[in-house]
N, C-alpha and C positions, 0 to 999 in steps of 0.2 A: 504493500500500500504506500509506504513512504517513498519507495523508488518511483512509483507512478506519479505521486505528487511532485517529486523532484523533477521528473521528466517534463511534466506540464509546466512547472515553474521555469525551467530552462527554455522551453518553447516560447513562453510568454515574453521572457526577456529578449530572446532572439527576434521575435516579431516587433517588439518595441524598438530595438536597435535598427532593424530593417526599415521600419516606418520613418524613423528619424533621418536615416541616410537618404531615403527616397525624397523626404521633404527638403533636405539639403541640396539634392540634385536639382530640384525644381526652382531653386532660387536663381534669379538672373543676376548679372553683375549690377544692374540698376538697383535691385533689391538690397544689395550689399552697400552700394555707394550712397543711395538715397533712402533715407528713412521714410517709411510709409505711414502716414498719419491721416487722421480725419478730425477736422475741427467741428465742434458743435457749439452753436451760439445759444443765447439765453432763450430763444424761441424753439430750440430743439432742431433747428435747421443744420444740415450737415454739408461740409465742403471738404472733399479729399485734397490732400496736398503731399508733396514730396519735399524733403529737406536734406540737403547735403551739408554735413558738418565737417569742417577741415580736419584732416588727420593731425593728431597731436594737439587738438584743441585744449586750451588752458584758460580758465577764467581770469588768470593774472594778466592776460592780454586782451585787447579789443580787436574785433574783426569786422571787415566790410560785409555787406549783405547785398546780393543781387536778387531782386524780385523778377522772376521770369513769367511773362504772360503769353501763353500759347495761342496759336491760331485756331481756326474753326475745327480742323480735324482732330484737335486735342480734346474736344468736349466729351463729357460723359461722366461716369462715376466709377470707372475701373482703376483709377489712380495709376494709369500706365501711359495712356495716349499723349498726355501733356509733355512727356519727356522722351517720346519715341517717334520713329518715322520722320515726318516733316518737321516735327518739333524737337528732334534729337539734338541738332547742332546748337540751338539756342539754350538748351539746358546743360549740355555737356562741355561746351567750349571753356567754361570757367573751372572745370574740375580736373583737368588733366594735371599730371604731376608737374609738368613744366610751368603751367600757369600758376598752380597753387604754391610753387616754390617762391614766386615773386608776389603773388596776389592771393593769399590764403582766405578766400571769401566763402561765406555761406551762400548757398543757392536755394531759394524758396520757389517752388513750382506748384501753385494751386491749380485745381482743375475746374473749369467752368462747366456747369451742368448742360446736358444736351438740350438744344433748342433755345438756349439763352446766350447773351452776349456780355462782354465786359462793360460796354458802354454804347450809348447812342451818339454818333458824331455830330448830330444836330443840337443836342441838349448838353452833352458832356457831363451828365450826372452819373456817378458810378451806379451800376446795377446792384442788386442785392448780393450777387456773387462777388463782385469787385469790392463791395463794402466788407464782406466777410474776409476777403483776401487781405485787406488792410488790417482787420482785427487779428489775423494770423501773424502779420508782421509785428504788431505790438506784442503779441504773445511770445514770439521768438526773441524779441528784444528783452523781455522780462526773464526768459529762461536762460539766455546765453549772453555773453559779453559782446554785444554788438556796438560798433562805433556809430553813433547817431549821425555823425558828419560824413559817413561813407555808406549810405544806403542808396542803391542804384536801381533803376527800373528799366527793363528791356522787354519789348514786345513785337511780335510780327503779325501782320495782317489784322485779324480781329483783336489780337493782343495789343497791336499798335493803337487801336481805338482806345483801349484801356489806358495806355500810357499817356496819350494826349489828354484824356479825361483827368487823370490823377495829377498831371502837371498843372492843370488849371484849377482844380478843386482843392488840392493839397500841396501847393508849391513849396511850402516850408519843409517838406519831408525829404526831398530828394537831392542828392549830390550831383547827379547827372542822369541822362536817359539815352536810350537807343531805340529808334523807331524804324521798322522795316515794312515797306509796302502798305502804308495806311494813310488815310486822309482824315481831315477834321474841318469842321466849320467853327473856327475859334470863337469861343464865348468870353474868354479872358486871356487874350494873347500877351498882355503885359506880364501876367504871371509866368508864362513860359519863357519870356525873354531873358530872365536872369539866371536860368538853369542851363548848363551846357547840354546840348542835344545833338546827337549825330543821327541824321536821317539817311536811309538807304532806299533807293527806288530804281526800278527798271524802266527804260524808256519804251519798252514794248509790253508793259503791264496791261493786260486786258481786264483786270478786275478793278484796279485803282489807276485811272488815267494819269499819265505823267504830267499833263498840263495842269491838272488840279493841284498836284503836289508842288509843281514849280510856282504856282501862284501863292500857295501857302508859304513857301520859302521866301518869296519876295516880300510878303507881308511881315514875316518875322525879321527879315533883314532891315526893313524900315524902322523897326523898333530896336535896332542894334543888338539883336539876340545873339547869344553865345552859340552860334549855329555852325554845324559842319554838315555838308550835304554831299553825298556820293551818288551819282547816277550812272548805272551800268547800261552800256549800249547793247542792243539786241537781247535784252533779258526781260523775261515775262515776270509774273508775280513772285516767283520763288527766288527772290534776291538773297535769301538767307544762305543759299549754297555758296555765294560769293562773299557776302558780308562777314560771316563768322570765320572766314579764312583770312580776313584782312590782318596783316601783321601788326598794324598800328592800333587795332581796336582795343585789345586788352590794356596796353600801355596808356592809351588815351583815357579809358574809363578809370583805371586805377589811380590816375593822377588827379582826378577831380575830387574836390571837397565841397561840402555844403556851404553855401554863402548865407550870410545873415539876411533875413527878409527885410525889404524896405519898410520904413515906418508906415503903418496903416495899411500895408498890402494884404489883401485877402484873395482867395482863389476863385470866387464865384461872381465877380462883379459885373463886367460889361455885357452888353447885348451882343447877339451873334453878329459876326462880321461876314460880309458877303465876299465871295471869291470872284 
């Protein structure tokens, strides 16, 4: 009888070990690199997000943070699509060992629910999902030693709409921004003008017409904005394939620090400007 029990006990242990090994095999590199989290607000609403924590993190130091806002195909609730496929480069460019050695940044990648957007380019008010993303940023700041003067925001396509929105509604928050293939009908362009922004656009973009973006750039230049604009010839909407390979991108972003807001400046003031 005792031998039977022992045999069953050994079998149970073996099954448990096998199950753990199988689970380990199923882990992707992203599951190892990016923590998989879900934020729940006071209303019980949930928003999945991924968080990269620099290797060797120490609370004795402060670290920059990159908020990554994905494009349309990243929407959902699987907590995967916002950092894979077409959204992979925007999430991963910051976490390579070469970049982390010089720019050991946190990377926060929330996931917008299916059928929703980060923002409406006509109104520029953050949607519920984008507001929750901001709340996640605040939570990460409380949990980790984040340098408040080095919080950056990067977004492509639909994510770029969210970037333009946050630059105008929360300009005091950001050290710099990167926008790829996105347009906006500025409601508070003066708020944008004090923040360093690098805009990438393809001249053959069939989703966001290049003429619209060129007019946006003219408007910001008139305000003496801290603007950098790169337009790729014969490139359609997916400019991220070129932009995130730019050798100057990481050095440029990492060199930026948050400026003190002008006296009385708020983010939601002016009426919409026409292009």
